[in-house]
C-alpha positions in Angstrom: 5.7 35.4 3.2 8.6 37.8 3.4 11.5 37.9 1.1 14.8 38.0 3.0 17.5 40.2 1.7 18.4 43.8 1.4 14.7 44.8 1.2 13.5 43.0 4.3 9.9 44.0 5.0 10.0 46.7 2.3 7.5 44.8 0.2 5.1 42.1 1.3 3.6 39.0 -0.2 1.1 36.7 1.5 1.3 33.5 -0.5 0.6 29.8 -0.1 4.0 28.5 -0.9 2.7 25.1 -2.0 1.9 26.4 -5.4 3.5 29.9 -5.2 0.2 31.6 -6.3 -1.0 34.6 -4.2 -4.5 34.8 -3.0 -5.2 38.6 -2.9 -8.0 40.0 -0.8 -9.8 43.3 -1.6 -7.3 46.2 -1.4 -6.5 49.5 -2.9 -4.9 49.5 -6.4 -1.5 50.8 -5.3 -1.1 48.0 -2.8 -2.3 45.4 -5.3 0.3 46.8 -7.9 3.1 46.4 -5.4 2.0 42.9 -4.5 1.7 41.9 -8.2 5.2 43.2 -8.8 6.6 41.2 -6.0 4.6 38.1 -6.9 6.1 38.2 -10.4 9.6 38.3 -8.8 8.8 35.3 -6.7 7.5 33.3 -9.6 10.7 34.1 -11.6 12.7 33.0 -8.6 10.9 29.7 -8.5 11.2 29.3 -12.2 15.0 29.9 -12.2 15.6 27.4 -9.4 13.5 24.8 -11.1 15.5 25.1 -14.4 18.8 24.9 -12.6 18.1 21.9 -10.4 15.4 20.0 -12.4 13.6 19.6 -9.0 10.2 20.9 -7.9 10.3 24.3 -6.1 9.6 22.8 -2.7 12.9 20.9 -3.0 15.0 23.8 -4.0 13.4 26.9 -2.4 14.0 27.1 1.3 11.9 29.0 3.8 11.9 29.6 7.5 8.8 29.4 9.8 8.1 31.2 13.0 6.6 29.7 16.1 5.7 32.1 18.9 2.9 33.6 20.9 1.6 37.1 20.5 2.0 39.1 23.6 -0.1 42.0 24.9 0.0 45.0 22.7 1.3 43.0 19.7 -1.1 43.3 16.7 -1.8 40.2 14.7 -1.2 41.7 11.3 -3.9 39.5 10.0 -4.6 41.6 6.8 -2.6 43.3 4.1 -3.9 46.7 5.1 -2.4 46.4 8.6 0.9 45.3 7.1 1.0 48.4 4.9 0.3 51.0 7.6 3.0 53.5 8.2 3.0 53.3 12.0 4.6 49.8 12.3 7.0 50.6 15.1 5.4 48.3 17.5 6.5 45.2 19.5 4.9 43.0 16.9 6.7 44.7 14.1 10.0 44.4 15.9 9.4 40.7 16.4 8.8 40.2 12.6 11.9 42.2 11.8 14.0 40.1 14.2 12.5 36.9 12.8 13.4 37.8 9.2 16.9 38.7 10.2 17.3 35.2 11.8 15.8 33.6 8.7 18.4 35.4 6.6 21.2 34.1 8.9 20.1 30.6 8.1 20.4 31.4 4.4 16.7 30.9 3.6 15.0 32.9 0.9 11.6 33.3 2.5 10.2 33.8 6.0 6.7 32.7 6.9 4.6 33.6 9.9 1.1 32.1 10.1 -0.4 35.0 12.0 0.2 37.5 9.2 0.6 35.2 6.2 -2.9 33.7 6.3 -5.8 35.8 5.1 -8.3 34.9 7.8 -11.0 36.9 6.0 -11.1 34.1 3.4 -12.7 31.0 4.8 -11.2 28.9 2.0 -7.7 30.1 2.7 -8.2 29.6 6.5 -9.5 26.1 5.9 -6.6 25.1 3.7 -4.1 26.7 6.1 -5.3 24.8 9.1 -5.3 21.5 7.1 -1.8 22.2 5.7 -0.1 23.7 8.8 1.7 20.6 10.0 3.1 19.9 6.6 4.2 23.5 6.1 6.2 23.4 9.3 7.6 20.0 8.5 8.9 21.1 5.0 10.5 24.3 6.3 14.3 24.5 6.3 14.1 25.5 10.0 11.6 26.7 12.5 12.5 29.7 14.6 10.8 29.4 18.0 10.7 32.7 19.9 10.1 32.3 23.7 9.2 35.8 24.7 8.7 34.9 28.4 12.1 33.2 28.8 15.5 34.5 29.5 17.3 31.3 30.3 16.7 27.6 30.0 15.2 27.5 33.5 12.3 29.7 32.3 11.1 27.3 29.6 8.9 25.0 31.8 6.8 28.1 32.8 6.7 29.6 29.3 3.1 29.8 27.9 4.5 28.6 24.6 4.6 25.1 26.1 1.0 25.3 27.1 -0.8 26.3 23.9 -2.5 23.9 21.6 -1.2 25.2 18.2 2.4 25.2 19.3 2.4 21.4 19.8 2.6 20.6 16.1 5.1 23.5 15.7 7.4 21.7 18.1 6.9 18.2 16.6 6.5 18.8 12.8 9.8 20.7 11.9 12.8 18.6 11.3 15.0 21.5 12.5 14.1 24.0 15.2 16.0 26.7 16.9 14.9 28.4 20.2 15.6 32.0 20.9 15.0 33.8 24.2 13.1 37.1 24.7 16.1 39.1 23.5 16.5 36.9 20.3 19.6 35.3 21.7 20.0 31.6 21.0 19.1 29.5 24.0 21.8 27.0 23.1 24.8 27.0 20.7 23.5 24.1 18.6 22.5 24.6 15.0 19.4 22.4 15.5 17.9 22.1 19.0 16.0 19.0 18.0 19.0 16.7 17.4 21.6 16.5 20.3 25.2 16.3 19.2 28.2 15.4 21.2 27.9 18.6 23.2 26.2 18.5 26.5 24.0 21.4 25.6 21.9 19.4 23.1 20.9 17.0 25.8 20.1 19.8 28.2 17.7 21.4 25.7 15.9 18.2 24.9 15.6 17.1 28.5 14.2 20.6 29.3 11.6 20.3 26.6 10.7 16.8 27.7 10.1 18.1 31.3 8.2 21.1 30.1 5.9 19.4 27.6 5.7 15.8 28.8 6.9 14.5 25.4 9.7 12.0 25.3 12.9 13.2 23.7 12.8 10.6 21.0 9.3 11.7 19.9 10.5 15.4 19.8 13.4 14.5 17.6 11.8 11.9 15.4 8.1 12.5 15.0 5.8 11.1 12.3 2.1 12.0 12.0 -0.1 8.9 12.4 -3.3 7.7 14.1 -1.3 5.4 16.3 -0.3 5.5 20.0 -3.3 7.7 20.4 -3.5 7.5 24.2 0.1 8.7 24.5 -0.2 11.6 22.0 -3.5 12.7 23.5 -1.7 13.1 26.9 0.7 15.6 25.2 -2.3 17.7 24.2 -4.2 17.3 27.5 -2.0 19.9 29.3 -2.5 22.5 26.5 -5.2 25.1 25.9 -6.7 26.9 23.0 -8.6 30.2 22.8 -11.4 28.6 20.8 -12.8 25.2 21.9 -12.8 23.8 18.3 -9.1 24.6 17.9 -8.2 21.8 20.4 -9.4 19.3 17.7 -8.2 21.3 14.7 -4.7 21.7 16.0 -4.4 17.9 16.4 -5.3 17.0 12.9 -1.7 17.1 11.7 -0.5 15.1 14.7 -2.8 12.2 13.9 -2.7 12.7 10.1 -6.5 13.0 9.8 -8.7 15.6 8.1 -11.8 17.3 9.5 -14.1 19.9 8.0 -13.5 23.2 9.7 -16.7 24.4 11.3 -16.2 27.1 14.0 -19.2 27.3 16.2 -19.6 23.5 16.7 -17.8 23.7 20.1 -16.9 20.4 21.8 -18.3 18.4 18.9 -15.1 19.0 17.0 -13.2 16.7 19.4 -15.8 14.0 18.9 -15.3 14.2 15.1 -11.6 14.1 15.6 -11.9 10.8 17.6 -14.2 9.4 14.9 -11.6 10.2 12.2 -8.9 8.6 14.3 -11.0 5.4 14.9 -11.1 4.8 11.1 -7.5 3.8 11.2 -8.4 1.1 13.7 -5.7 1.5 16.3 -7.2 0.2 19.6 -5.2 2.7 21.7 -8.0 5.3 20.9 -10.1 3.3 23.4 -7.6 3.5 26.2 -9.1 6.3 28.2 -11.0 6.8 31.5 -13.5 9.2 32.8 -16.6 10.6 31.2 -17.8 9.9 27.7 -18.9 12.8 25.5 -22.5 13.6 26.4 -23.1 15.1 23.0 -22.3 11.9 21.1 -24.4 8.8 20.5 -21.5 6.5 21.4 -20.2 6.0 24.9 -16.8 4.9 23.5 -16.0 8.6 22.6 -14.2 10.5 25.4 -15.1 14.0 26.4 -11.7 15.6 25.9 -7.9 14.9 25.8 -7.9 15.0 29.6 -9.6 11.6 29.6 -6.4 10.0 28.3 -4.4 11.3 31.3 -3.4 8.7 33.9 -3.9 5.8 31.5 -3.3 2.3 32.8 -0.5 1.5 30.3 -2.6 -1.3 28.8 -1.1 -3.1 25.8 -4.0 -3.5 23.4 -1.9 -5.0 20.7 -0.7 -3.7 17.4 -3.3 -5.2 15.1 -6.0 -3.0 13.6 -9.4 -3.3 15.3 -12.4 -3.1 12.9 -14.2 0.0 14.2 -17.0 1.7 12.4 -19.1 4.6 13.8 -22.8 4.1 13.1 -26.0 5.7 14.2 -26.3 2.9 16.8 -22.8 3.7 18.2 -19.3 2.4 17.6 -19.5 -1.0 15.9 -16.6 -3.2 17.2 -16.0 -6.9 17.6 -15.5 -7.8 21.3 -15.2 -10.9 23.4 -18.3 -10.9 25.7 -18.2 -12.6 29.1 -21.4 -12.7 31.2 -21.4 -11.1 34.7 -23.6 -12.1 37.7 -24.5 -10.0 40.7 -23.2 -10.8 44.1 -24.0 -8.7 47.2 -22.3 -8.8 50.6 -22.7 -6.8 53.8 -19.9 -5.4 55.9 -19.7 -4.9 59.6 -21.7 -1.7 59.4 -24.5 -3.5 57.5 -23.7 -1.7 54.3 -24.3 -3.6 51.1 -21.5 -4.0 48.6 -22.2 -5.2 45.2 -19.7 -7.2 43.1 -20.0 -8.3 39.5 -18.6 -11.8 39.0 -17.8 -13.6 35.7 -19.7 -16.9 35.7 -17.3 -18.4 33.2 -14.2 -17.4 35.3 -15.3 -16.8 38.9 -12.0 -15.4 40.0 -12.8 -12.3 37.9 -14.6 -9.8 40.1 -15.5 -6.2 39.4 -16.3 -3.6 42.0 -18.0 -0.7 40.2 -20.0 2.3 41.2 -22.0 1.6 38.1 -23.1 -1.7 39.5 -25.9 0.1 41.4 -27.1 1.6 38.1 -27.2 -1.8 36.6 -29.2 -3.3 39.5 -31.6 -0.3 39.7 -32.6 -0.7 36.1 -32.7 -4.5 36.2 -30.0 -4.6 33.6 -28.1 -7.6 32.3 -24.4 -7.0 32.6 -21.4 -8.3 30.7 -17.6 -7.7 30.4 -16.2 -7.0 27.0 -12.6 -7.9 26.3 -10.7 -6.5 23.4 -9.0 -9.4 21.7 -5.2 -9.1 21.4 -5.2 -10.6 18.0 -6.8 -13.4 16.0 -4.6 -16.2 14.8 -5.8 -15.7 11.3 -8.1 -18.6 11.0 -10.8 -16.9 13.1 -11.3 -20.3 14.9 -9.6 -19.1 18.1 -9.0 -15.7 19.7 -5.8 -14.6 21.5 -6.3 -13.0 24.9 -3.6 -11.6 27.2 -3.4 -12.3 30.9 -3.7 -8.5 31.5 -6.4 -7.3 29.1 -8.8 -4.4 28.8 -12.5 -4.1 28.1 -15.7 -2.2 28.7 -18.3 -2.9 31.4 -21.5 -3.4 29.4 -25.2 -3.6 30.1 -28.5 -4.3 28.3 -32.1 -4.9 29.3 -32.6 -8.3 30.9 -34.4 -11.0 28.8 -37.3 -11.0 31.3 -37.8 -7.3 31.0 -37.5 -7.3 27.3 -40.1 -10.0 27.1 -42.5 -8.1 29.3 -42.1 -5.0 27.2 -42.9 -6.9 24.0 -46.4 -7.9 25.2 -48.9 -5.0 24.9 -51.5 -4.9 27.6 -55.2 -5.4 26.9 -54.7 -7.4 23.7 -57.3 -10.1 24.3 -57.1 -13.1 22.0 -53.6 -12.4 20.5 -51.2 -15.3 20.6 -47.7 -14.1 21.5 -44.5 -15.8 20.4 -41.1 -15.7 22.1 -39.0 -12.6 21.1 -36.7 -13.5 18.3 -33.0 -13.1 18.8 -31.8 -9.8 17.7 -29.2 -9.8 15.0 -27.8 -6.5 16.3 -26.6 -6.7 19.9 -28.1 -4.1 22.3 -25.1 -4.0 24.6 -24.1 -0.5 25.7 -21.0 0.7 27.5 -21.1 2.4 30.9 -19.3 5.6 31.4 -15.8 5.3 32.6 -13.8 4.1 29.7 -11.7 1.0 29.7 -11.4 -1.3 32.7 -8.4 -3.6 33.5 -9.1 -7.3 33.5 -6.7 -9.7 35.1 -7.2 -13.4 34.4 -6.2 -15.6 37.4 -3.0 -17.6 37.4 -1.9 -16.1 34.0 1.0 -13.6 33.8 0.2 -10.2 32.3 2.1 -10.8 29.1 1.1 -14.4 28.6 -1.4 -15.2 25.9 -4.2 -17.9 25.9 -6.7 -18.9 23.3 -10.5 -19.0 23.6 -13.2 -20.1 21.2 -14.5 -17.7 18.6 -18.0 -18.3 19.8 -17.5 -15.6 22.5 -16.9 -12.9 19.9 -19.8 -10.6 19.2 -20.3 -7.5 17.1 -21.5 -4.8 19.6 -22.4 -1.2 19.4 -20.8 0.9 22.1 
């Protein structure tokens, strides 16, 4: 964290400003003495402000954060040693100088840049920083966003800043944000580019950001971390990239207000763990995806990546929490199960087409490429419906005319019975297979499917008996 004032970048302190205690890595004694001296100044600064205002330091001491991308030839300044080198006249150094000058113009006492204010050699500090990043940006007085590839507003949609995973939370989390072009000239004349005022320029900036990021203006201006509207927020991340695979999940923790253990090296499993954490809050929108399930997870209800949420069907799955629990058998979730029967027809070219029909509601038909897989393995098929909401008595379930569910399968009763009778067991008396307490339904790949009930408007609600509700493991 840099102290802004007459001695900008003369002395340095890397500090977690949550508690204002420095975490000092191994360094030479002279460097440590300078840091200790500046640390003492900072502590006295916090102490004086606290005594004057009777408020905690976070409410009285203001700081500015930087959001940017390092360009070619710009060092990361990831350690104290690099920051104390004499040959600092580089593009990266000039960027930090300009950032601190802008922070001083906004009358903030400290300037913070994640790239050089996090000791990445300390796994504990790196872990805390990743978990706290969203809150740090949210609590800053203002976030300075430097768009090094943009000269004018027209350049923003092509700027790589809008394509990176970590910059998503740096756009959404701050209450105030100000964009500067490559020459450190304000892109617009507003004090805060997030909240449009009566000037036309405010609307231009927000509409440009919406076009460049796919995030609606109202979400940019008034964002709150939560594990809700998951399918919409995942679409914001789907167009972004990270250098390391795991960072796609880690950079979204603050967006969804969940916590993950940081474990670089786990690869795509990090995204599966993110989905599991989101599911704990029970918002059914986490199931509103299409495409391939994660092939490294035991549940077929876990999507492979944020891209699975792109092109969603706009299904309204209700606002009530859905009781979801990840188990070793898969995702445990209560669903309405409707049995499906096979029907095959031939066209004029003598090609067979297979349709799955609901015996309880014959007008519901499903044409699925997965139907062949069901038939080939002699599977019993079913259609699961996510109930919109229970009426509270659990006697009836509310279903919408336009609903959503998974196409399910399980071994047919005949095949299960055959498998339960060992061969060459002369004289043993076999009993019928007992009903299993745990359903063996499994979801096919492909995510949610739309279900339209005949002669019922999409938003209309009807009631069905609770007897159709089953606890399944997807």
